C-alpha positions as CSV (number, residue, x, y, z in Angstrom):
1,X,-2.3,26.9,14.3
2,X,-4.2,26.2,11.1
3,X,-3.8,22.5,10.1
4,X,-2.0,21.8,6.8
5,X,-4.0,20.8,3.8
6,X,-3.6,17.8,1.6
7,X,-5.6,17.0,-1.6
8,X,-6.7,13.4,-2.5
9,X,-7.5,12.9,-6.2
10,X,-10.0,10.1,-6.6
11,X,-12.5,8.9,-4.0
12,X,-12.3,5.1,-4.6
13,X,-11.1,2.6,-2.0
14,X,-7.5,3.8,-1.8
15,X,-8.5,7.5,-2.0
16,X,-10.9,7.1,0.9
17,X,-8.3,5.2,2.9
18,X,-5.7,8.0,2.4
19,X,-8.3,10.6,3.4
20,X,-8.9,8.7,6.7
21,X,-5.2,8.3,7.4
22,X,-4.5,12.0,6.8
23,X,-7.5,13.1,8.8
24,X,-6.3,10.9,11.7
25,X,-3.0,12.7,11.5
26,X,-4.9,16.0,11.9
27,X,-4.6,17.3,8.3
28,X,-7.3,19.1,6.5
29,X,-8.3,16.9,3.5
30,X,-9.9,17.9,0.3
31,X,-11.2,14.9,-1.6
32,X,-11.6,15.4,-5.3
33,X,-13.6,13.4,-7.9
34,X,-15.4,14.3,-11.1
35,X,-18.9,13.3,-9.9
36,X,-20.6,14.6,-6.9
37,X,-22.5,11.4,-6.2
38,X,-19.2,9.5,-6.0
39,X,-18.0,11.9,-3.4
40,X,-21.3,11.7,-1.4
41,X,-20.9,7.9,-1.4
42,X,-17.3,8.2,-0.3
43,X,-18.1,10.5,2.6
44,X,-20.9,8.2,3.8
45,X,-18.5,5.2,3.6
46,X,-15.8,7.1,5.5
47,X,-18.2,8.2,8.2
48,X,-19.5,4.6,8.6
49,X,-16.0,3.2,8.8
50,X,-14.8,5.8,11.3
51,X,-17.8,5.4,13.6
52,X,-17.4,1.6,13.6
53,X,-13.7,1.9,14.4
54,X,-14.3,4.4,17.1
55,X,-16.8,2.0,18.6
56,X,-14.4,-0.9,18.6
57,X,-11.5,1.3,19.9
58,X,-9.3,1.1,16.8
59,X,-9.7,4.6,15.4
60,X,-6.3,6.1,14.6
61,X,-5.1,9.5,15.8
62,X,-5.9,11.7,18.8
63,X,-9.1,13.2,17.4
64,X,-12.6,11.8,17.7
65,X,-14.4,10.5,14.6
66,X,-16.5,13.7,14.4
67,X,-13.4,15.9,14.6
68,X,-11.7,13.8,11.9
69,X,-14.8,13.9,9.7
70,X,-14.9,17.7,10.1
71,X,-11.4,17.9,8.5
72,X,-12.6,16.2,5.3
73,X,-14.3,18.2,2.6
74,X,-15.2,17.3,-1.0
75,X,-14.7,19.1,-4.4
76,X,-15.5,18.5,-8.1
77,X,-13.3,21.4,-9.3
78,X,-9.7,20.4,-9.7
79,X,-8.3,23.9,-9.4
80,X,-10.3,24.6,-6.2
81,X,-9.3,21.2,-4.8
82,X,-5.6,21.8,-5.0
83,X,-5.6,25.4,-3.8
84,X,-3.6,25.7,-0.6
85,X,-2.5,22.0,-0.6
86,X,1.1,21.2,0.5
87,X,0.8,17.6,-0.7
88,X,-1.4,16.0,-3.4
89,X,-2.0,12.2,-3.5
90,X,-3.4,10.8,-6.7
91,X,-5.6,7.7,-6.4
92,X,-7.2,7.2,-9.8
93,X,-7.5,3.7,-11.4
94,X,-4.3,2.0,-12.4
95,X,-4.3,3.2,-16.0
96,X,-1.2,5.0,-17.4
97,X,-3.0,7.3,-19.8
98,X,-5.5,8.4,-17.2
99,X,-2.9,9.1,-14.6
100,X,-0.7,10.9,-17.1
101,X,-3.7,13.1,-18.1
102,X,-4.3,14.0,-14.4
103,X,-0.6,14.8,-13.7
104,X,-0.6,16.9,-17.0
105,X,-3.6,18.9,-15.7
106,X,-2.0,19.3,-12.2
107,X,1.3,20.4,-13.8
108,X,-0.5,23.4,-15.3
109,X,-2.2,24.6,-12.0
110,X,0.2,23.9,-9.1
111,X,2.9,26.1,-7.7
112,X,6.6,25.2,-7.1
113,X,6.4,23.9,-3.6
114,X,3.6,21.3,-3.5
115,X,4.5,17.6,-3.8
116,X,2.7,15.6,-6.5
117,X,2.5,12.0,-5.4
118,X,0.9,8.9,-7.0
119,X,-0.5,5.8,-5.3
120,X,0.4,3.6,-8.3
121,X,1.3,0.1,-7.5
122,X,3.2,-0.8,-10.7
123,X,3.6,2.2,-13.0
124,X,7.2,3.5,-13.0
125,X,7.8,7.2,-12.1
126,X,9.7,7.6,-15.4
127,X,6.5,6.5,-17.3
128,X,4.3,8.8,-15.2
129,X,6.2,12.1,-14.7
130,X,8.7,12.5,-17.6
131,X,8.2,15.8,-19.4
132,X,6.3,17.6,-16.6
133,X,7.6,21.0,-15.7
134,X,7.2,20.2,-12.0
135,X,8.9,16.8,-12.3
136,X,11.3,17.7,-9.4
137,X,8.2,17.7,-7.2
138,X,6.8,14.3,-8.4
139,X,7.1,11.0,-6.5
140,X,5.4,7.7,-6.1
141,X,4.0,6.9,-2.6
142,X,2.7,3.3,-3.0
143,X,0.5,2.2,-0.1
144,X,-0.4,-1.4,0.8
145,X,-4.1,-2.4,0.7
146,X,-5.7,-1.5,3.1
147,X,-3.5,1.5,3.9
148,X,-5.4,2.2,7.1
149,X,-4.3,-1.0,8.7
150,X,-1.1,-1.8,6.8
151,X,1.3,1.1,7.3
152,X,4.0,0.5,4.7
153,X,4.4,3.1,2.0
154,X,7.0,2.7,-0.7
155,X,8.5,6.0,-1.8
156,X,9.9,5.8,-5.3
157,X,11.5,8.8,-7.0
158,X,11.7,9.8,-10.7
159,X,15.3,10.1,-11.9
160,X,14.8,13.9,-11.8
161,X,12.9,14.0,-8.4
162,X,14.5,16.5,-6.1
163,X,16.0,14.8,-3.0
164,X,14.0,17.3,-0.8
165,X,10.8,16.0,-2.3
166,X,11.7,12.5,-1.2
167,X,12.7,13.7,2.3
168,X,9.6,15.8,2.8
169,X,7.3,12.9,1.6
170,X,9.2,10.5,4.0
171,X,8.7,12.9,6.9
172,X,5.0,13.4,6.1
173,X,4.3,9.7,6.0
174,X,6.1,9.2,9.3
175,X,4.1,12.1,10.8
176,X,0.7,10.5,9.9
177,X,1.8,7.2,11.4
178,X,2.7,5.2,8.2
179,X,5.9,3.3,7.8
180,X,7.7,4.8,4.8
181,X,10.6,3.1,3.0
182,X,12.8,4.8,0.4
183,X,13.8,3.2,-2.9
184,X,17.0,4.8,-4.2
185,X,15.8,4.3,-7.8
186,X,12.8,2.9,-9.6
187,X,12.6,-0.8,-10.5
188,X,9.7,-2.9,-12.0
189,X,7.3,-3.9,-9.2
190,X,9.1,-1.7,-6.6
191,X,10.1,-3.9,-3.6
192,X,6.9,-5.2,-2.0
193,X,5.6,-6.8,-5.2
194,X,9.0,-8.2,-6.1
195,X,9.1,-10.0,-2.8
196,X,5.4,-11.0,-3.1
197,X,5.9,-12.3,-6.6
198,X,9.0,-14.3,-5.6
199,X,6.8,-16.0,-3.0
200,X,3.8,-16.5,-5.3
201,X,6.1,-17.9,-8.0
202,X,7.6,-20.6,-5.8
203,X,4.2,-21.3,-4.2
204,X,2.7,-21.9,-7.6
205,X,5.5,-24.3,-8.7
206,X,5.2,-26.3,-5.4
207,X,1.5,-26.7,-5.9
208,X,1.8,-27.3,-9.6
209,X,4.3,-30.0,-9.2
210,X,2.1,-31.7,-6.6
211,X,4.5,-31.3,-3.7
212,X,1.8,-29.8,-1.5
213,X,-1.9,-29.0,-1.6
214,X,-2.9,-25.3,-2.0
215,X,-4.5,-25.0,1.5
216,X,-1.4,-26.5,3.1
217,X,0.9,-24.2,1.1
218,X,-1.0,-21.2,2.6
219,X,-0.6,-22.7,6.1
220,X,3.2,-22.7,5.6
221,X,3.0,-18.9,5.3
222,X,0.2,-18.1,7.8
223,X,1.3,-20.4,10.6
224,X,5.0,-20.5,9.7
225,X,7.0,-17.8,7.9
226,X,4.3,-15.2,8.2
227,X,4.3,-15.3,12.0
228,X,8.0,-14.1,12.0
229,X,7.5,-11.8,9.1
230,X,4.8,-9.9,10.9
231,X,7.6,-8.5,13.2
232,X,10.9,-9.0,11.5
233,X,12.1,-9.2,7.9
234,X,14.1,-11.9,6.1
235,X,17.4,-10.3,6.7
236,X,16.9,-10.0,10.5
237,X,15.7,-13.6,10.4
238,X,19.0,-14.6,9.0
239,X,20.8,-12.5,11.6
240,X,19.0,-14.1,14.5
241,X,19.0,-17.7,13.2
242,X,22.8,-17.7,13.5
243,X,25.4,-15.6,15.3
244,X,24.7,-12.7,12.9
245,X,24.4,-12.5,9.1
246,X,28.1,-13.4,8.3
247,X,27.8,-16.6,10.4
248,X,24.5,-17.4,8.7
249,X,26.1,-17.1,5.2
250,X,29.1,-19.2,6.3
251,X,26.8,-21.9,7.6
252,X,24.0,-22.0,5.1
253,X,25.2,-20.4,1.8
254,X,26.0,-23.8,0.2
255,X,22.6,-25.3,1.2
256,X,20.7,-22.2,0.1
257,X,22.4,-22.2,-3.4
258,X,21.7,-25.9,-3.7
259,X,18.0,-25.3,-3.1
260,X,17.8,-22.1,-5.2
261,X,19.3,-23.8,-8.2
262,X,16.4,-26.3,-8.2
263,X,13.8,-23.4,-8.6
264,X,12.0,-23.8,-11.9
265,X,11.4,-21.1,-14.6
266,X,8.8,-18.3,-14.1
267,X,5.3,-20.1,-14.2
268,X,2.7,-19.3,-16.8
269,X,-0.1,-18.9,-14.2
270,X,-2.5,-20.7,-16.6
271,X,-3.8,-24.2,-17.3
272,X,-4.1,-27.0,-14.8
273,X,-2.5,-25.3,-11.8
274,X,-5.0,-22.4,-12.0
275,X,-7.9,-24.9,-11.8
276,X,-6.3,-26.8,-9.0
277,X,-5.6,-23.7,-6.9
278,X,-8.9,-22.1,-7.7
279,X,-10.9,-25.2,-6.8
280,X,-9.1,-25.6,-3.4
281,X,-9.6,-21.9,-2.5
282,X,-13.2,-21.9,-3.8
283,X,-14.0,-24.8,-1.5
284,X,-12.7,-22.9,1.4
285,X,-14.0,-19.5,0.3
286,X,-16.7,-19.7,-2.4
287,X,-16.4,-17.0,-5.1
288,X,-19.6,-15.2,-4.1
289,X,-19.6,-11.4,-3.4
290,X,-21.1,-11.9,0.0
291,X,-18.7,-14.6,1.1
292,X,-15.6,-12.8,-0.3
293,X,-16.6,-9.5,1.4
294,X,-17.1,-11.3,4.7
295,X,-13.7,-12.9,4.4
296,X,-12.1,-9.5,3.5
297,X,-13.8,-7.9,6.5
298,X,-12.4,-10.7,8.7
299,X,-8.9,-10.2,7.1
300,X,-9.1,-6.5,8.0
301,X,-10.2,-7.2,11.5
302,X,-7.1,-9.5,11.8
303,X,-4.9,-6.8,10.5
304,X,-6.4,-4.3,13.0
305,X,-5.7,-6.7,15.8
306,X,-2.2,-7.3,14.6
307,X,-1.5,-3.6,14.3
308,X,-2.7,-3.1,17.8
309,X,-0.5,-5.9,19.1
310,X,2.5,-4.5,17.2
311,X,2.0,-1.1,18.8
312,X,1.9,-2.7,22.2
313,X,5.0,-4.8,21.5
314,X,6.9,-1.7,20.4
315,X,6.1,0.2,23.6
């Protein structure tokens, strides 16, 4: 059976990651960009990453690195790139006008069955897709960086997205080994960033008010809450920390409200606290490209190890 084809628009970091995830799932991938040299660089980068992962035994999917690489081809002609695709994932920079332009171009050349999906992390579907004649086929599939190691994908429909588009996207993401979640409607920041910003906001206030140092604040998450959250979410945490959620609410609602009412306003993220946090973090990880890259590499290795462990725990 001929493998299904997907098209990735944009060969930056996220585009390359999506290409690797789809190839690992056995899909033929056409990677599109406007400049050939960008595509050449992207392919070299993908090859290097796949070979390294194969060597360390963390390559995803049933195929070898060579077999996966053979599934990826590149293209600088948009029309040729989308021909035969069942799914198109847009990964251009986070700029509304640019993305609208791309979807406007795609709208003119695609058929009525392909899914048009965007990797945007914060642009609402109603801003991106309104007015397109194929709006029913449009959806946001927001990955988490780096998508290869962090499987979550937020699926966010436009008000006019056909339910079958949502279902097909969800099934596809499951098939390639990601963990899709469906939002029933669009909302600013989707869900991952709303949760993330709630945490950042309180972290910022606690450090700003001198309650705790920046490095200790991070430890509360990495060696405390985060250990749980790597496996279960906040709602299951409630469920397990009492005899179920109802009992948790009976027991702790008053205490929670008492604490929540002491939360301050939304921080400005400027001034003294920025300097304080920046200084502490820069002492730990100097803001030098080489050092930052090494730390990111270490982070990705940790995520790889955690992903492996999670797979073992599930089985």
